[in-house]
C-alpha positions in Angstrom: 113.9 184.8 149.9 110.3 185.6 148.9 109.3 184.0 145.5 107.6 187.1 144.0 106.7 185.4 140.8 104.9 182.5 142.6 103.1 185.0 144.8 102.0 187.1 141.8 100.7 184.0 140.1 98.6 183.0 143.1 97.3 186.6 143.5 96.1 186.7 139.9 93.1 184.6 140.9 92.0 187.4 143.3 92.3 190.3 140.8 88.7 191.6 140.4 89.7 193.4 137.2 91.0 190.3 135.4 88.8 188.6 132.8 87.2 185.5 134.2 87.2 182.0 132.6 84.2 181.7 130.3 83.7 178.0 131.0 80.9 176.5 133.1 81.2 173.7 135.6 78.6 171.0 135.2 77.4 169.3 138.4 75.3 166.1 138.3 73.4 165.1 141.3 70.9 162.3 141.9 68.5 162.7 144.7 67.0 159.6 146.2 63.4 160.2 147.1 61.2 157.6 148.7 58.5 158.3 146.0 60.7 159.1 143.0 64.4 159.4 142.2 65.4 162.4 140.1 68.6 163.6 138.5 69.5 167.3 138.7 72.2 169.0 136.6 73.4 172.5 137.5 75.9 174.8 135.9 78.1 177.2 137.7 80.7 179.7 136.3 84.4 179.2 136.8 85.8 181.8 139.2 89.4 181.5 138.0 91.0 184.0 135.6 90.9 183.5 131.9 93.7 181.1 130.7 94.3 179.6 134.1 96.2 176.3 134.6 94.5 173.3 136.1 90.8 172.5 136.5 88.0 175.1 136.6 86.4 175.7 140.0 83.7 177.9 141.3 85.2 178.7 144.6 88.6 179.8 145.7 90.3 179.9 149.1 89.3 183.0 151.1 92.1 185.5 151.1 90.9 187.5 154.1 93.1 190.4 155.3 95.1 191.9 153.6 93.0 192.3 150.5 94.2 191.9 146.9 95.2 195.5 146.5 97.2 195.6 149.7 99.1 192.5 148.8 99.7 193.7 145.3 101.2 196.9 146.6 103.4 195.0 148.9 104.7 192.9 146.1 105.4 196.0 144.0 107.3 197.6 146.9 109.4 194.5 147.4 110.3 194.5 143.7 111.2 198.2 143.8 113.4 197.6 146.9 115.2 194.7 145.3 116.0 197.0 142.3 117.2 199.7 144.7 119.4 197.1 146.6 121.0 196.0 143.3 121.7 199.7 142.4 123.2 200.3 145.9 125.4 197.2 145.6 126.6 198.3 142.2 127.4 201.8 143.4 129.2 200.5 146.5 131.4 198.2 144.4 132.1 201.1 142.0 133.0 203.5 144.9 135.2 200.9 146.6 137.1 200.2 143.4 137.5 203.9 142.7 138.8 204.6 146.2 141.5 201.9 145.7 142.5 203.4 142.4 142.7 206.9 143.8 144.7 205.7 146.8 147.1 204.0 144.5 147.4 207.1 142.4 148.1 209.2 145.5 150.9 206.8 146.7 152.5 206.7 143.2 152.3 210.5 142.9 153.9 211.0 146.3 156.7 208.5 145.5 157.4 210.2 142.2 157.5 213.6 143.9 159.8 212.6 146.6 161.9 210.0 144.7 165.0 212.2 144.7 164.6 213.1 148.3 164.2 209.5 149.4 167.1 208.1 147.5 169.3 210.8 146.0 170.9 209.9 142.7 169.0 206.6 142.3 166.0 205.4 140.4 164.8 203.1 143.3 161.8 205.2 144.3 160.7 205.6 140.6 160.9 201.8 140.2 158.9 201.3 143.3 156.3 203.8 142.0 156.1 202.0 138.7 155.6 198.7 140.5 152.8 200.1 142.7 151.2 201.6 139.6 151.2 198.2 138.0 149.6 196.7 141.1 152.5 194.4 141.9 152.4 195.3 145.6 149.0 193.7 146.0 149.1 190.0 147.1 145.4 189.2 146.1 144.8 188.8 142.4 
């Protein structure tokens, strides 16, 4: 299964609208020259989003195609579909349970209606109907 939270965290670095880290990266370089050695210090901005974890850096891996917006839309669509799937599973379970209940009610009603016809002068059909209504006929619990 796709880990959407990890994907969103990784995508945050590519969000052009997100505020960037205000820190600067200091680079120290010594050039060896046959006539004179010199030290050079440069400062480059961090390209990561504000409040990032880990070290600052001034370059990030190239995303290429698809771009940030496309991948963000895909993530949003997967999240929506997962919610829809959960709703469908819930509705299916509810409908299945309701169908079982309605079938049991129909069987009990039929037994009660035809109790006298099935066993004239006895309460056997009524007792069977009561047992079915309680669910005693079901082996799985």
